[in-house]
N, C-alpha and C positions, 0 to 999 in steps of 0.2 A: 470313309461312306459310312451310310447308315447303319443302325443295324435291323435288318427285317425279317432279321428269321422270327419273331415273335408275331406271325401274323397271325395264328388261328388265337384265341380266347382259350385259354385254359379255366378249369374251374378247382380254387385250393378250397378244401374244407379245412378251417383252421380251428383245432379241439381247446376250449376252454373250458372254466369253470363251470360256467353258465350250462344250463341243458339245450341251448339251440347254439349250435352253431353259425361262424359266420362266414360267409361265401366271398374268398378273394377271384379276383376275371384281371386275368394280364391277358397284352397285347399291344401290337406296334399302330407303327405309323401307319401303313395301311390297311385298321379299322377302323373306318369313320361313323361309324357308327357309337360306337361305341367313345369312340374322342368327341362326338359332341354329346356324351351324358358325361365325359368329364370334365369336358370343357361348363355348362350348363351348371353340372353342382354346386359351386358356389351362391349361384342367383337364388337357387330355391336354404340354403343353407344362413344366407344372411337379408331373407326375406323382410325380418324387424327388425334388420338392424338399418337405421339411414342414416349411418354413416359410410356407412358402405359404398365404394366406387369401383362398380366389376371394369375390366376393359370390355372394350371394343370385344365382342366379338370375331369381327377380321384379322383380328392382331392375333387371335390360336387361329385360329380355321381357315384363315383366308379370305380373300375379296377379290373376285377379278374386278368386277365395277368399279371398287376402289385403289381397286391398283397394289393392295397389299397381300405378301407371301405367311400368312399364319406359322404362330411358331411352331404349331403339332401337327404340320405336314411334311413331306418330305423335301419338298424344293426350297423350306428353309436354308437358311447356308448355314446355320448352327450345326449342319444332319450330314455336310460336310465331312467334318474330322469327329464327332459322336457317335456313341452307341446308347441309346434312349430305351427305355420300356414304362407303361403307364400298369397303375392296377385303381382296379377301384373295389371299394370294400361293401358288399349286401348285411344287413342282417333286417330282420321279418321282412326277407324280399323286396325292402328298398336300400337307397343307395345313402349308405352313413358314413362315407369316405373317399376317400382318395389321395393318391402318391404317384410321383415321376423316380425311375430309376438313368439317371445319366452318368457316363463317362467321357468326360470330355482329355480326349486326347492328346489337343493341344497341350492343355495347359499342365497335364499329369507329366509330358515331356518336357515342357518351357522349365517347371520348378524341377523336374526328376520326382514325381511323388508316383502314388498308388491310390488316387483318391478315385469314392463315385461319392457322389450327390443323389438326394433324396428332395425333393421337388413337387412344388405344385399343393402342397401336404394340406387338406381341409378337412376336417373331420369333425362330427358331432361328438359331444362333451361325455364318450366312450373311452374307457380305459381297454376294453380288447378291441374293440376295432381299430384302435392305435395301434395298439400292438401287433396284431396282425400284418394291419399295412408295413408297418416297419422291420418286426419276422421275413418279412415276404424283401422287403429291401434291402437287408445286411443279407440276405440267404443269394441273393443276385449278386451280390457286391461282392462274394466271397469269388462263385462263382467263376470271376471274371478276376480273380487275382488280385482285388483290392485290397488296404491294408486298414484303410476310412474311410468313415462314411459321413458325408457333411451335407450341414445346408440348416434350415431351407432355404429357397431364392427357390427360383424358373428350373431350368436343368440344372445351374451350374453358377459358381460362384466368385465366378472373377471379378474385380470393383469394379468397374464399369458398367457390369450388366442390373438392370431392373428389378425391385419387386423383393430386395434382400432381407436374409435375419428375418427375426423375430420379435414381433412389437413388444417391449415387457416394460413400455409404461405411454402417456401420452392417449390414456384412448380416447377421452373425451374431445381430444380433435379428431378434424377430418385429416386421412389421409391424403399428402400432398402430392403431384403429381410424380406418377410410376412408385409409391414409394407405399412397404407394404399395410395391410391390418390385419387384424386379427381378434378373437375373444381371446382375454386374458387367461380360459380354461388351455389354451395350448403352449401355453408354459409349464401346466403339469401331465401334459399329456408326449412331452419331448423328454424331459426331464425323469419322469421315472422309467423310459426307457430307456436309460444310459448313457446319454448324450450328456458334455461339456460342452462349456463357454471355450471356444477356439477365438472369434474376434469382437470387440462390440462399436458400431458404428453409434452416433451421433446428430441428431439436429438440433439445431440450434436455431429458434426464434427468435427476428429482429423487428425491431419499431420501426415502415417504412419513412417514416414519417416525422422523425425526431430530428430534433436539430442542432446546425450545425453548429462546429465552430470554427471559431480565429485560428486555435492550432491546430484545426484540419486543413485548412487553407495556406498554411504556412510546412505545415508539410509536406504539402503534394508539392510546393515550389520546391521546396529543398531536395524533393526526388526527382522532379527534373531538369532539376539546374544538375547533380548530383550525374545522373546516367542519359541526359542528355534525349531523353525517353520522349517517343513520339506514337501517338494516339492515331486508332482507324478504328471503324465501326466494320461491322459485317456487312461482304457484301454481296444482295441478293443474286448479280449481276454474274460476277463468278462465284457461286455460292459453292463448286464444288473446289477450286483449286480452296479458298480458304478452310473448305471442312477436312482437306487435304492437308490445311498446316494444325491445326487444331489437331487431330493425329501425329501428326509430328511430334509436337509441343505439346502431346501426351503422355504420346511413346516417350519422353525422355522423361519429362517430369516424374513419371510415376514409377521409374522402373524398377527405384529400390522400395517398394510399398509391396508389404502385404497385401496376396491376391491379384497381383494385376499381372497382366493377362495382355501386351502388346494389341491394338486395334489395329484390322485390317483391312485392306481394302473394301472385302465387304460392310464390314463395320462401317467405314465411314459411306459407302452407298446408301445402308440404312439409316444413317444419322443427315446426309442427306436430306432425304425425302422427309424425315421427320420438320426438318430444320424452314423447309420450304415452305409446309405447311401452318409452323407451329411460331417462328421465328420472330420474335419486334430487332429490329439488326442493328440499331444502336443500345439496344443489353448487350451484346455479344461485343464485346470491347478487346481490337490487339496494342500492343505494345511492342513499340520499335524502336532497337537501339542500331544506328549503322546502318539506316535501311535492310533492315530483318528482325524478323518478329521472333521473336522471343517468349513472350508471354498470352495467355489470353483465359479471358471470365466474360462466363457466360449466366447470367440471366433467364427464363423462360417465365411464362404465364401461368400460375396454376390453377389447369385445366379442367381438374377437377371437380373446376366449384359449377361450370358447364356443362358437362359430361354423367353426374350424378343423378342418380333418377328421379325421375317425375314421375307423378300421379298423374296420365295424362292418356285425351282418347287419343293422340298422337301414337304412345307405345315408347318405348325406350328402345327399339334397331338405333345400328349403327349410323345411319343416315340423318335418324330422327337426331339423334345426340353430338353427331356432328353438328349440323346446320344452327343445335341451340349454341355450339362450341364458335362459331365463325361468326355468328349474329351476336353473342354477346361479347366476344373475349374484352371487348372495349371495357367494360365494364367487372375488371374481373384485380379482385381488391390484395389477392393475396397473391408471388411471386418464390419461383422455387430460386435459388441461387446454384446453378446447376455443376456446372465445373469452372474447373479454375488448373493452370495448368504456366510452370517459369521453369526454362529450360535451365539446368544444372548451375550456367558460367552467371546467371542473371535471379539465382532465387537471395535471400534475405536482400534485396537491392531496393523495397520496396514497390517495384511495382504491381504487386497483388493490391496493397491500399492503394494504388496510382486508378487502376482500373476499378476496381471496386465502388471506390469516394465516384469517379464519372456515375457509372450507372446508378449510382445512389443517387445521385441530384438526378439523375433523366427521368427518374421512379419519380418525382416531388410531381412532373408533370401529369403523370397519369390516376388513375383511383388508389393504385398502390398502399395500404395499408400496413401490410405485414408481410415480412420474405424469412421464408427457410430456408436456412443454407445446410442440406442435406447428400449425399450419406458422407461423413468426417470418418474415419480413422479413425481409433480409441486416441493413438500416437500422434496424431497427425497436431500438432502441438503448436503448428504455425499458420493451420488454416484455422483450428477452432479459436486461437485466441485475438486471430483479424475479426472471425466473426463475434465472439464475446465481449475481448477487452477493448479492444479498437470499436469494431460496430455495436457494441451497447447491447450484445443478443446475450441469452437463455441457452442453456439445455436442454430444452424439455422432450425430449423424447429418447429411447436406447431402440438399437435394434441388436440380436445376437445371432451370429452365428456357429451353429453348433459342431463340434467333432465326433464321434464313435469310435474308438480303433476297434477293431473287427480279430 
C-alpha cells in the first residue's frame, strides 16, 4: 500500500558552504497543496524553453472530467505496491528544485533487489540545491534499508515506464511522446553527487519517406513463405482483448531484459485507456502463426507536436491542449515506434521486419516525415539493427539511468 506516513510537511534546513540555508520540505500523497506546487514547478523552470512539452496536469493531479487518475494521487494503481515521498527545495524563499523518492516493492521482489528510485527530478542550475535533494533521497532510502538509489524517471525505472533517464544529447530536437527532456546541466548535477551509469537507452531517428527497394519486398515474401504468418491490425471493437494480447506478448518477449517488470492487469487497463484515445489501428499490427498471435509492433503519432505550449488567448489548460491534439492529429509529421514484442519461439524469424515494413508502407499515406524508435536498451542489438541497418535510421539521442550504491 502507499506510504502515507509523511502526511505532515516537515522542514529541514540543510547547511552548506553558502551563508544562506536551503529549506527542504517533505510531504506525502495527501498533501495536495504541496503536490500542486510540485507539479507546477517545471512550468516555471522551463518557461523560456520552447522545446519543453509538459504533461497534462491531469496526468499528475487527476481530472474527474477527463476520467484521469493522476500519478500523484493515492488512487493511482502504482501506489498499491509502492512507498513514495516527495521533496521541494526552497532557496531565497522560492522553489528551486524538486524530487521524489520511491520504492517499487513489486520490482524489488521480482529481481531480488533493494533499490530505491529518485524521480521527478527538476532543479535550477544550482549544485547546492541538487546536493540537498539527493542528500534527503539517500537518507530516506537508507532508512528503508535500500542498497541502491536509481533514477531518474518518474517514481521508478521499469523498462515499460515513460519519461525514463537523463537526456545526454540531442537537446536541439523536441522530445517525442512520453520521452524525457532536460537541460544539459542536469548531467553535472547528477554525476557530481556520485551517480554512475547503470544503463543507456537510445532513440533512433528514421526517415518515414525513404524509398522502398525491391529487396525489401523480396525479404518480406521470404518471411511470409517461411513462417506462414498472417498479419492483422488492432481491433478497436475488441480493444481490451487486443491489449491483453499485447501484455501477454510483451511479458514473454521482454522477460530476460534488464529492468523488466511484468505488465499487470492495471497496466493493461491504463494502456487501453490511452489507445482508445490516440491509437491509429492499422499502425498497431499483430502477426499470427498457426492462428496464434505471436508478435506485435506499435507506432503512435507524436502527440507532443500538438500538446506543445502555445501563446494563445485560450491558454494551455488540459482541455484546450487535448482539443488541439484531436483537431490536429492528422497533420502530425513524426511518429514514435512505441513497442515491439515477439514471443521467444518466433524470435529471429523476421516477424519484426514484416510488421514494421507493413506499418511504414501505411505511413506513406499520412503526413509522416520521420519516425523515432525509442526507448531501445543499449544491448538490444536486434531492435537497434532493425531500426538502423534495416530501417536506415541513426541514433540521435541517448538517455541514461544512474545508480548510486548506498
